[in-house]
N, C-alpha and C positions, 0 to 999 in steps of 0.2 A: 504494500500500500504506500502510495506517495505521501510525502509530508503534507501537501495541500489537502488531499482527500482525508487524511487522518484528522486534520484540524476541522474540516467541514463536518465530518462524522461526529467528532467530539462535541461541536456546537449543537448539532442535531440531537444527540443523545441528551445533552443538558436540558434542551427545551422540552423534549418528550418526557424526561424525568420530572420536570416541574409540573406538567399537566397530568401526570398519572401517579397518584399517591397510593394506589393499591393494584394488585394483579387484576387483569381482565382487559376488556375492550373499552376504550374511552372515546366517545364522540367529541367533536370540537366545534368551535363557532364557525368553522368552514364546513358546510354541509357534506361535501364529498370526501372529507379527510377524517380518518380515525387513527388513534394511537393504540398500541398494544403493549402490555407489560406483563412479564412473567419472571418470578424470582426463583423458579426451580424447573428442572427438567420434568415434564409431566407426561401422562399417557397420551396416545394419539387422539386427535379430534377429527371427527368426520363431518363433512359439510360440502356445500356447493361454493366454489370459488367464482365470483362474478368478475366481469371485465374491470381490471384495475392494475395499478402499479404498486408493488410492495418493496419497501426498502428497510433493511435492518440496520439500525444505528449501533446496536450493541448485542452480542450474542450470536446464535446460529439457529437456523430452522431448516427442516426438510419437509418436502411434500411428495406424496406418492400419488401418481396419476396412473391408474391401472397398474402396470408392472414397471413404470418408469419412475426413477427417483430424481428429484430436483433439490439440491442443497444450496443454500445461499446465506451469506453473512454480510458484513459491512463493505466488502469490495464488490458486491453484486447487486442486481435488482431482478425481481421476478415480475414478468408481464403476463397477464392472462387476457385473452381477447374475446372469449365466449364463456358462458356458464359451464363449469366442469365439476363433477363430483370428485372430491379428493380426500385424502387422509393427510392431516398436517400434524407436525410435532416439533416443539421447541427442543433442541438437542444440546444447547449450551446456554446455561443461565445459572445464577446463584443469587443469594440475598445481597451479597456485596456488589456483584456486577450483574444486575438483572438484564434479561432480554428486553430490548426496547425497539419498537418498529413502528412504521407508519404504513397506511394503505390509502391510496388516492384512487377513488372510483371515477369513472368517466362514462359519458354517454356516446352513442353513435353520432349524434349531431355535433358534439364537441370535436370528435375525430374528423368528421366530414369537413368541418369548417377549416381545419388545419390542412387536411389533404388537398382541398380545393385550391390552396394558395402556395403549395410547395411541391417540389419534385421528390418522390420517395424512391430511394435505391431499390432495385429489384434483387431478390435472392430466392433460393429454392426451399427455404424452411416452410413447413406446412403446419406444424403442431401449433395449437392455440395457446400453449403455455411454454415459456422458455425462461432460462436464466442467462443473463448477460453481464459482462463486467461493467461496472458503473464508472463514469468519468466525472471530472470536476465541473464541467459545464452543466450536466444534469443536476448534480448535487447543489450547485450554486442556485439554480432555479428553485429546487425543492426547499432549500434553506430559506430563501426569500419568502416563499409561500408560508412556511411554518412560522417565521418571525411575525407575520401578520396577526397571530394570536395575541401578541402583546399590544397591538394597535387595532382593535376591533373595528373602528370607524373606517379603516382603509380596506376592509375585507370585500365589501360589495363591488368596489371598482378594481382593486388590484388582484384579488384571488383569481378571477377568470383570466386575466392576462398572464399570470404566472403559470396557471394550469395549461394554458395554450402553449406556452414556451416549453413546459415539461413534455407535453405530447409531441411537440415538434422534435425535441431531442430524441424521444423514443422512436419516432418515425424515421429519423435520420440514421438510426442504428442499424446493425446488420440484419435484424429481424423485423424492421419496420413495415415491410411489405405485407406481412401476415396481419398486422393491425389494420393496415389500409384496406386489404381485401375484405375485411369484416364489414365494411360500410359501403362497398361498391356493389350496387345492385346488379345481379346477374353473375357475379363471381361465384366460384364453387364454395368458398368459405361462407359467403353471404347466404347461399342456399342451404348449406349445412346448419347454419345458425337458426334458420327457420324450422328445420327438422328438430333441432335440440329444443327449441321453445315449445313445439308441439308435444314432444315426449314429456317434458317437464310439466306442462299444463294438464296432461292426460296420463300421468304415470301409472294410475291404477286401472287403466283400460288396455286390453290387448290391442295390438296393431298388426296390420299386414305390411310386410316389407315393400310390397308393390305400391301400397298407398303412400308410404313415405317417399319412395322413389318418384312417384308422380308429383308429389308436393314439391320436391326439389328439382323437378324437370330433368331427371337423370334415369339411366337404366339401373336395374337392381345391382348389378356388379359394380357399376360406377359409384352408386351411393355407398355401398359397403366400403369401397376403397377410400373414397374421400372422407367419409365419416371417421374411419379409423385413422387416417392421416391427421385429421384435426383434433380428435379427442383421445386417441390411443386405445380406443375400444370400439366394439360393434354397437349398433343401436340397441340390441337386446341386453348387452352387458351394461350399457349406459342406463337403460330403464331399471335394471335390477339394482344398481347402486342407489338410484333415486328412491326406489321402493323401500329398500332396507334402511336407508337413512331416515326416511319418513316414519317407518315402523318403529325404529328406536326412539325417535322423538315422541311418538304417541305413547309408547310404553312408559317413557320417563315422565311425561306430563299428565297422564291419566292412569287411574287405577283400573286397568282393563285387562281382559284375557288375551293371551298371545294369539290364540286361534282367531279371535274376533279381529284383531289388528291385521293378521295375515290376510283375511278376506277384504278388509277395508283398503289395503294398499294394492290389492289386485291378485293375490295368490289364491288358487283354487284348492291347493293342498297344504294344510297346516304342517305336515311332516316335511314337505319340500321347503317350506318357509323356514322351519327350524334348522334344517341342514344348511341352507344358504346363509342364514343369519349367523350360525356358528362359524361358518367358513370365513365370513367377513369380519366379525367382531371377536372371534376367539372363544366365545362362550354361548351356550343356548340362551334364548331370550330371557327366561325367568332368572337364571343365574347371573346373566350379564346385568340386568336391571338392579337386582339386589346388591351386586358388587358396586355399581355406580352410586346407588343411594347411600350405602354404607360409607363410601369414600367421601361423599358430600357431607355426611354427618361428622366425619372425622375432621374435615376442613373447618366446619362451623365451630367445633369444640376445640380446635387446635389453639 
């Protein structure tokens, strides 16, 4: 890490530290910006990663997308251009040196505005998630955005400008074309994004692959190939991850039967649901939920 980047990350860490007095996710006065803090290495967290830029100021994190691992720390940034079901885990953190990070979410219209005014380098990367080395120009723009939290009156005018600059830096990077294609109507990533949205909105309903292919204006084999290029999984694997994540959420938030939840998320066989749940989370549904609730009680009483 260069001395300049080290100083920029140190300032970023100090600001995040001031605005996060306890572990967890912290919203900020900038609507699209959130901070995260973790003072220990914890168990994996399952969820959907939405289009965003993630930067670690202190510590280390890894994300599992299907069978692919993405590890990133203060010298990197993580970019996600479509909604993806992932497993995330902080792998470097302590009470003395907590994990500190930020997440900047963006919309297609924000990307399109920048794309329409700049030339984006072409490259062959197709995956909708990647890690790339951060540079001082991007960190400078990010730091200026974060500094606005100390001057809230400047946020309405300057936050959109700094966000636009950050998106410009991403688009000028080696994988910027992947982000660009997400907002260009007719591109295969744009069409796969529509299929992803359909699966997520109807995750508890069966689908015919031919219908998805027609929706994307692709042949069946072409849909399979492009969908896996973008998400690292097939449409049915994608749906399965969404179903199981939602099932776990329902089991944790409601006192309900596992078989009932299995039907609610789209499974016809409770035994199949239990097998696939165990394969994904490491424990059968009842045992997994008891373990998570006991762990939460320990945290409350710690």
